[in-house]
DRENTORMI-844698 format. One record per residue: residue in three letters; x negated, y, z of N, C-alpha, C in turn. Coordinates in steps of 0.05 Angstrom, whole numbers, padded with zeros to 5 digits, always signed. Atoms other than C-alpha are relative to their C-alpha. Layout:
ALAXYZXYZXYZ ...
//
This chain:
MET-00021+00008-00019-02099+02221+01460+00028+00003-00014 HIS-00026+00000+00012-02028+02204+01440+00021-00006+00022 ILE-00021+00003-00021-01965+02211+01484+00027-00005-00014 THR-00026+00007+00010-01898+02178+01468+00020-00001+00022 PHE-00021+00000-00020-01835+02191+01507+00021-00021-00006 HIS-00019+00022+00004-01792+02129+01514+00025+00002+00017 GLY-00023-00004-00017-01741+02156+01562-00002+00027+00015 ALA-00001-00025-00015-01720+02216+01605-00009+00024-00017 ALA+00005-00022+00018-01728+02261+01544+00027+00006-00013 GLN-00027-00007+00008-01663+02298+01528+00021-00018+00013 GLU-00018+00016-00017-01632+02252+01580-00013-00002+00028 VAL+00010-00001-00027-01641+02241+01655-00014-00025+00008 THR+00010+00026-00011-01653+02167+01667-00020-00013-00019 GLY+00018+00016+00017-01702+02115+01639-00027+00012-00003 SER+00026-00013+00001-01766+02153+01656-00022-00020-00008 MET+00021+00018+00010-01822+02120+01615-00015+00014-00022 HIS+00016-00016+00019-01879+02156+01579-00027-00015-00004 LEU+00024+00016+00007-01936+02121+01543-00023+00018-00009 ILE+00024-00014+00007-02006+02151+01541-00020-00020-00012 GLU+00020+00017+00013-02056+02121+01492-00025+00016-00004 VAL+00025-00014+00001-02128+02141+01499-00023-00020+00005 ASN+00023+00018-00003-02196+02106+01492+00007-00029-00002 ASP-00009+00027+00005-02161+02044+01466+00014-00012+00024 LYS-00015+00009-00023-02122+02039+01531+00028+00011-00001 ARG-00028-00008+00001-02047+02044+01541+00010+00001+00029 ILE-00008-00005-00028-02021+02074+01606+00029+00009+00000 LEU-00028-00007-00002-01947+02078+01625+00004+00017+00025 LEU-00008-00017-00022-01923+02136+01668+00029-00007+00006 ASP-00027+00009-00008-01862+02107+01705+00010-00023-00018 CYS-00013+00021+00015-01820+02048+01682+00028-00003+00011 GLY-00027-00001-00013-01748+02065+01699+00022-00012-00017 LEU-00024+00011+00013-01681+02036+01683+00017+00023-00011 TYR-00021-00018+00009-01631+02073+01639+00025-00007+00017 GLN-00023+00004-00017-01569+02083+01682+00024+00013-00014 GLY-00024-00010+00013-01499+02091+01655+00019-00024-00005 HIS-00019+00021+00006-01445+02048+01623-00016-00025-00009 ARG+00014+00025+00005-01467+01975+01620-00004-00006-00030 ALA+00002+00006+00029-01452+01968+01546-00020+00017-00014 ASP+00018-00018+00013-01495+02027+01529-00029-00004+00009 THR+00027+00001-00011-01555+02011+01573-00013-00028+00000 TYR+00010+00027-00003-01562+01935+01573-00023-00006-00019 ALA+00020+00006+00020-01600+01927+01508-00025+00018+00003 ARG+00023-00018-00004-01644+01988+01521-00017-00008+00023 ASN+00016+00008-00023-01665+01962+01588-00013-00028-00004 LEU+00010+00027+00004-01674+01890+01565-00025+00000-00017 ASN+00021+00001+00020-01720+01905+01506-00017+00025+00002 PHE+00019-00023-00001-01782+01950+01509-00007+00008-00029 PRO+00008-00009+00027-01803+01992+01448-00030-00005-00005 PHE+00028+00008+00003-01873+01962+01456-00003-00028+00013 ASP+00006+00026-00012-01905+01896+01476-00010+00005+00028 PRO+00009-00005-00028-01910+01897+01553-00028-00011+00005 ALA+00026+00012-00005-01972+01853+01549-00023+00018-00009 THR+00020-00019+00009-02009+01910+01514-00005+00024+00018 ILE+00003-00022-00019-02000+01958+01572-00022-00006+00020 ASP+00023+00004-00018-02063+01966+01614+00006+00008+00029 ALA-00006-00009-00028-02034+02002+01675+00026+00015+00000 VAL-00024-00017-00005-01971+02033+01703-00006+00018+00023 ILE+00003-00019-00021-01973+02096+01744+00028+00009+00008 LEU-00027-00004-00009-01910+02104+01786+00001+00025+00017 SER-00003-00025-00015-01887+02172+01812+00016-00004+00026 HIS-00015+00005-00024-01835+02147+01861+00019-00023-00004 ALA-00014+00026+00000-01786+02091+01878+00028+00001-00011 HIS-00027-00001+00011-01720+02116+01850+00002-00018-00025 ILE-00003+00021+00021-01692+02064+01802-00003+00010-00028 ASP+00003-00011+00027-01691+02110+01742-00029+00006-00007 HIS+00029-00003+00004-01767+02114+01751-00015-00026+00003 SER+00014+00025-00006-01786+02045+01777+00015-00025-00008 GLY-00018+00023+00001-01727+02000+01761-00005-00021-00021 ASN+00005+00020+00021-01753+01964+01699-00028-00013+00003 ILE+00027+00013-00005-01821+01943+01729+00003-00030+00000 PRO-00002+00029+00000-01797+01872+01743+00003-00012-00028 ASN-00003+00010+00028-01776+01864+01670-00026+00003-00015 LEU+00026-00004+00013-01843+01892+01647-00018-00023+00007 VAL+00017+00022-00009-01880+01839+01688+00011-00026-00012 LYS-00013+00025+00011-01830+01785+01666-00008-00004-00029 ARG+00005+00002+00028-01847+01801+01594-00029+00003-00008 GLY+00028+00003+00007-01922+01798+01599-00020+00020+00012 PHE+00019-00020-00011-01951+01859+01635-00016-00013+00022 ARG+00017+00012-00020-02011+01839+01678-00020+00020+00011 GLY+00019-00020-00011-02045+01905+01697+00008+00009+00028 ASN-00006-00011-00026-02044+01946+01760+00024+00020-00002 ILE-00021-00020-00003-01982+01985+01782-00008+00018+00023 TRP+00011-00018-00020-02009+02046+01818+00023+00016+00013 SER-00021-00015-00014-01966+02080+01871-00011+00008+00028 THR+00006-00004-00028-01969+02110+01940+00010-00024+00017 ALA-00008+00023-00017-01961+02061+01998+00030+00001+00006 ALA-00028-00002-00006-01892+02088+02016+00018-00007-00024 THR-00015+00007+00024-01868+02081+01944+00000-00030-00003 ARG+00001+00030+00002-01891+02008+01943+00019-00012+00021 ASN-00017+00011-00021-01855+01995+02009+00030+00004-00007 LEU-00028-00004+00009-01790+02026+01983+00007-00018-00023 CYS-00006+00018+00023-01796+01986+01919+00005-00028+00008 THR-00005+00027-00009-01798+01921+01957+00030-00004+00007 TYR-00029+00001-00006-01726+01936+01979+00016+00006-00025 MET-00017-00010+00021-01700+01974+01919+00000-00017-00025 LEU+00001+00017+00024-01725+01928+01864+00013-00027+00006 MET-00015+00025-00007-01699+01866+01901+00030+00005-00002 ASP-00028-00007+00001-01632+01901+01908+00009+00003-00029 SER-00007-00003+00029-01633+01919+01834+00002-00027-00013 GLY-00001+00027+00011-01649+01847+01816+00026-00014+00008 HIS-00025+00011-00010-01589+01825+01858+00024+00011-00016 ILE-00021-00012+00016-01545+01874+01821+00000-00011-00029 GLN+00001+00011+00027-01570+01849+01753+00013-00028-00001 GLU-00011+00027-00001-01552+01777+01774+00030+00001+00003 GLN-00029-00002-00004-01483+01797+01798+00014+00010-00025 ASP-00012-00011+00025-01468+01838+01735+00002-00022-00021 VAL+00000+00021+00020-01488+01780+01690+00020-00022+00007 GLU-00020+00021-00008-01446+01730+01730+00028+00009-00007 TYR-00027-00010+00006-01385+01774+01722+00004+00001-00031 LEU-00003-00002+00029-01398+01787+01647+00002-00027-00013 ASN+00000+00027+00012-01411+01713+01632+00027-00014+00005 LYS-00027+00011-00005-01344+01694+01664+00019+00011-00022 ARG-00016-00013+00020-01311+01743+01617-00007-00011-00028 ASN+00008+00010+00027-01352+01718+01557+00010-00028-00004 ARG-00010+00027+00004-01332+01646+01570+00029+00000-00007 ARG-00028-00001+00007-01259+01665+01568+00004+00009-00029 LYS-00002-00010+00027-01271+01700+01502-00014-00018-00020 GLY+00015+00018+00018-01313+01643+01474-00026+00013-00010 GLU+00025-00014+00008-01374+01689+01470-00024-00012+00015 PRO+00024+00012-00013-01446+01666+01487-00007+00015+00025 PRO+00008-00013-00025-01474+01680+01556-00024+00019-00005 ILE+00023-00018+00001-01524+01735+01568-00018-00004+00024 GLU+00018+00003-00022-01585+01736+01613-00002+00026+00016 PRO+00005-00025-00015-01599+01784+01670-00025+00014-00010 ILE+00024-00014+00008-01649+01838+01654-00024-00010+00016 TYR+00020+00015-00017-01688+01809+01713+00015-00009+00025 THR-00012+00012-00024-01674+01771+01777-00015+00010+00025 ARG+00014-00006-00025-01693+01779+01850-00028-00013+00000 GLN+00027+00013+00001-01750+01729+01837-00019+00016-00018 ASP+00016-00017+00017-01775+01772+01780-00010+00025+00015 ALA+00008-00023-00015-01775+01832+01826-00022-00007+00020 GLU+00021+00009-00019-01814+01793+01879-00026-00005-00014 ASN+00025+00006+00015-01864+01771+01826-00015+00026-00006 SER+00013-00026+00008-01878+01844+01807-00016+00012+00023 PHE+00014-00012-00023-01901+01862+01877-00030-00007+00001 ASP+00028+00009+00001-01966+01824+01865-00018+00020-00015 TYR+00016-00017+00017-01988+01878+01816-00002+00029+00010 PHE+00002-00027-00012-01978+01940+01860-00026+00004+00014 VAL+00024-00009-00014-02040+01977+01883+00006+00028+00011 SER-00008-00025-00013-02028+02032+01934-00024+00017+00006 ILE+00021-00020-00007-02070+02095+01942+00012+00023+00014 GLY-00010-00024-00014-02064+02156+01986+00000+00025-00016 LEU+00000-00026+00013-02051+02227+01966-00029+00012+00001 HIS+00025-00015+00003-02112+02268+01943-00024-00018-00003 ARG+00022+00018+00005-02154+02206+01932-00002-00006-00030 THR+00003+00004+00029-02182+02198+01861-00011-00028-00005 VAL+00008+00027+00008-02187+02129+01829+00000-00001-00031 THR+00001+00005+00028-02205+02106+01759+00020-00022-00007 VAL-00021+00019+00007-02144+02071+01728-00004-00012-00027 ALA+00007+00011+00026-02172+02060+01658-00025+00014-00009 ASP+00025-00012+00010-02234+02076+01618+00004+00030-00006 GLY-00001-00029+00005-02243+02152+01621+00025+00013+00012 VAL-00025-00012-00011-02178+02163+01661-00001-00003+00030 ASP+00000-00001-00029-02179+02184+01734+00027+00011+00010 LEU-00026-00006-00011-02115+02188+01776-00003+00013+00028 THR-00002-00012-00027-02101+02234+01836+00030+00006+00004 TYR-00028-00006-00007-02033+02237+01871+00001+00025+00018 PHE-00006-00023-00017-02004+02300+01903+00029-00001+00009 ASP-00027+00002-00011-01942+02308+01946+00020+00014-00017 ALA-00021-00012+00017-01879+02320+01904+00023+00009+00016 GLY-00021-00010-00017-01833+02332+01963+00028-00009-00008 HIS-00026+00009+00011-01776+02292+01930+00013-00020+00018 ILE-00008+00020-00019-01767+02228+01971-00025-00010+00014 LEU+00023+00012-00014-01811+02188+02018-00018-00013-00021 GLY+00019+00012+00018-01874+02170+01979-00003+00013-00027 ALA+00000-00011+00027-01858+02212+01918-00025+00018-00004 ALA+00025-00015+00006-01920+02242+01884+00001+00009-00029 PHE+00005-00007+00028-01937+02281+01822-00027-00010-00007 VAL+00024+00014+00010-01992+02252+01779-00018+00020-00013 GLN+00020-00015+00014-02056+02287+01759-00020-00020-00013 LEU+00019+00017+00015-02097+02251+01705-00022+00017-00011 ASP+00024-00013+00013-02167+02275+01688-00010-00019-00021 ILE+00005+00018+00023-02180+02246+01619-00024+00009-00015 ARG+00023-00004+00017-02245+02241+01581+00004-00016-00025 GLU-00006+00014+00026-02230+02225+01508-00027-00005-00014 HIS+00026+00008+00011-02290+02186+01481-00003+00008-00029 ALA+00002-00005+00029-02273+02196+01407-00007+00029-00007 THR+00004-00028+00006-02275+02272+01410-00018+00014+00020 GLY+00015-00013-00021-02313+02286+01474+00016+00021+00016 LYS-00017-00019-00014-02254+02328+01498+00007-00010+00028 LYS-00009+00006-00027-02233+02332+01571+00028+00013+00003 TRP-00027-00010-00005-02160+02340+01590+00008-00005+00029 ARG-00014+00005-00025-02123+02349+01655+00030+00000-00005 LEU-00029+00003+00005-02052+02323+01649+00013-00003+00027 VAL-00016+00002-00024-02001+02334+01704+00028-00010-00007 PHE-00027+00011+00004-01937+02291+01706+00015+00004+00026 SER-00014-00009-00025-01887+02319+01756+00015-00022+00014 GLY-00020+00017-00012-01843+02258+01767+00024+00017+00007 ASP-00022-00017-00010-01784+02287+01806-00011+00018+00022 LEU+00010-00019-00020-01798+02349+01848+00022+00007+00021 GLY-00018-00008-00021-01767+02368+01915+00001+00031+00002 ARG-00004-00028-00005-01750+02436+01944-00018+00009+00023 GLU+00017-00011-00021-01787+02482+01991+00011-00004+00028 GLU-00011-00002-00027-01738+02481+02049+00012-00026+00010 THR-00013+00025-00009-01718+02407+02056-00009-00006+00028 PRO+00007+00002-00028-01716+02388+02129-00018-00022+00009 ILE+00016+00023-00009-01751+02321+02132-00023-00008-00017 LEU+00023+00006+00017-01803+02323+02077-00017+00025-00003 HIS+00017-00022+00006-01863+02366+02062+00009+00013-00026 PRO-00006-00012+00026-01852+02417+02006-00019-00010-00021 PRO+00018+00009+00021-01882+02400+01939-00025+00017-00001 GLU+00025-00015+00003-01955+02418+01930-00001+00013-00027 ALA+00004-00013+00025-01977+02465+01876-00023-00013-00015 PRO+00022+00013+00015-02018+02432+01820-00023+00019-00006 ALA+00023-00016+00010-02087+02456+01800+00005+00006-00030 ASP-00002-00007+00028-02098+02484+01730+00002-00026-00016 ALA-00004+00023+00017-02074+02435+01677+00000+00008-00029 ASP-00001-00004+00029-02082+02429+01602+00027-00008-00011 ILE-00025+00011+00010-02018+02389+01593+00018-00005+00025 VAL-00019+00005-00021-01956+02388+01638+00024-00015-00011 LEU-00025+00014+00006-01901+02336+01632+00018+00003+00024 MET-00015-00008-00023-01846+02362+01676+00030-00006-00003 GLU-00029+00004+00000-01776+02341+01695+00015+00026+00001 SER-00016-00026+00001-01721+02393+01685+00029-00006+00005 THR-00028+00007-00006-01658+02361+01713+00017+00024+00007 TYR-00014-00023-00009-01638+02426+01746-00013+00026-00012 GLY+00015-00023+00011-01678+02472+01700+00018+00022-00010 ASN-00017-00021+00011-01617+02510+01676+00018+00013+00021 ARG-00017-00012-00021-01589+02531+01744-00018+00008+00024 LEU+00014-00008-00024-01609+02565+01809+00014-00012+00024 HIS-00011+00011-00025-01599+02529+01875+00002+00022+00021 GLY-00002-00018-00023-01575+02568+01936-00021-00008+00021 GLU+00018+00005-00022-01617+02572+01999+00010-00024+00016 PHE-00008+00024-00015-01618+02509+02043+00019+00007+00023 ASN-00017-00008-00023-01587+02546+02102+00029+00006-00010 GLN-00027-00005+00012-01529+02566+02056+00014-00026-00003 ALA-00012+00026+00003-01517+02493+02040+00008-00012+00027 ARG-00006+00010-00027-01520+02476+02114+00026+00013+00011 LYS-00024-00014-00009-01466+02528+02129+00025-00011-00015 MET-00022+00011+00016-01422+02501+02072+00008-00027+00011 LEU-00007+00026-00011-01427+02431+02100+00014+00002+00027 ARG-00012-00005-00026-01411+02457+02170+00029+00007-00003 ASN-00027-00010+00004-01349+02492+02144+00019-00023-00010 VAL-00016+00023+00010-01325+02430+02106+00008-00019+00023 VAL-00005+00018-00023-01332+02386+02168+00020+00012+00020 ARG-00018-00013-00019-01298+02437+02213+00029+00000-00011 ASN-00027-00002+00012-01239+02446+02165+00014-00028+00000 ALA-00011+00028+00000-01230+02370+02158+00008-00008+00028 ALA-00006+00008-00027-01233+02360+02233+00025+00015+00010 ARG-00023-00016-00008-01182+02416+02244+00026-00013-00011 ARG-00024+00012+00012-01133+02380+02197+00002-00030+00006 ARG+00002+00029-00007-01152+02311+02227-00004-00016-00026 GLY+00006+00014+00025-01177+02292+02158-00026-00015+00000 LYS+00025+00015+00002-01237+02253+02133-00017+00014-00021 VAL+00019-00011+00019-01299+02276+02096-00015-00023-00014 ILE+00014+00021+00016-01325+02231+02040-00022+00015-00016 ILE+00023-00014+00012-01395+02251+02016-00016-00020-00017 PRO+00017+00017+00017-01423+02213+01955-00029+00011+00000 ALA+00028-00009-00001-01499+02215+01960-00018-00023-00008 PHE+00020+00021+00006-01559+02177+01933-00009-00013+00026 ALA+00007+00015-00024-01578+02122+01982-00027+00007+00011 VAL+00028-00006-00009-01652+02141+01984-00005+00030-00005 GLY+00006-00028+00003-01667+02214+01997+00023+00018+00010 ARG-00022-00018-00007-01601+02252+01998+00015-00009+00025 THR-00014+00010-00023-01567+02207+02049-00014+00006+00026 GLN+00015-00005-00024-01623+02215+02099+00001+00030+00007 GLU-00002-00029-00006-01621+02291+02092+00028+00007+00012 LEU-00026-00005-00010-01546+02291+02103+00003-00009+00029 VAL-00002+00010-00028-01551+02248+02166-00015+00018+00019 TYR+00016-00018-00016-01606+02293+02192+00014+00026+00006 VAL-00013-00026-00004-01567+02357+02181+00025-00003+00016 LEU-00023+00004-00016-01503+02329+02209-00007-00004+00030 ASN+00009+00003-00027-01541+02308+02271-00008+00027+00012 GLN+00007-00027-00010-01570+02378+02277+00025+00017+00006 LEU-00025-00015-00004-01501+02410+02269+00014-00009+00026 ASP-00013+00011-00024-01474+02364+02323-00016+00009+00025 ALA+00017-00007-00023-01533+02377+02370+00002+00030+00007 ASP-00002-00029-00004-01525+02452+02361+00028+00009+00008 GLY-00028-00007-00007-01450+02449+02376+00014+00014-00023 ASP-00013-00013+00023-01433+02473+02306+00023-00016-00012 ILE-00022+00017+00010-01387+02414+02291+00010-00017+00023 
//
């Protein structure tokens, strides 16, 4: 078995990890690099492998840094199954279409600038139609159900507690060349114990190999109730001054938690 990390290693975005075993090639996630357009365009447009040689994609969740380059993968020749939970697939139908729209808008703006400079036009990484085409390859399975995704490779999903549909991946691998058996766990992104609208992440069984995200690995988060009180105090102080509260938050996951907590604070008479 051979594992190659093509993103989200010493960086946060562009989650994409290639597992090669039993003459099969399996991709864990297929995310977009996010950042300055000039730095990410070429990395997102071109894959470090031939997409047509990939046998399957296993998707942990719908956030664009994990799913966002799937339409480009299909556009460039991938024809295998894209495994996900049902909720992840449903979210992707909206998020990948929106991402395709953003790609088209970005290229329209850049090509206007390029024409003024006499530079050649560029193509979008993918379009809304490319995103729609990719949905034909999604195969949804439930948590705790085991399926064979490639020769000698069985997949089971477990609740990651991150966003709706997010799951960590357990692969039970039988390596034909050596007779070895491996259990590989890929965390995707993990949630917290106390989040109000999602189940807490499940604990994995014993694993031989763990591929784990570590975005917040160098810090300790406060208790959820502490964050709730901080939000309450910010809103109260702003209201007292007749001010406004602007809260930047990820559209999928964090925003829903904020709306839920604000509603709770209002219902309890705390704001």
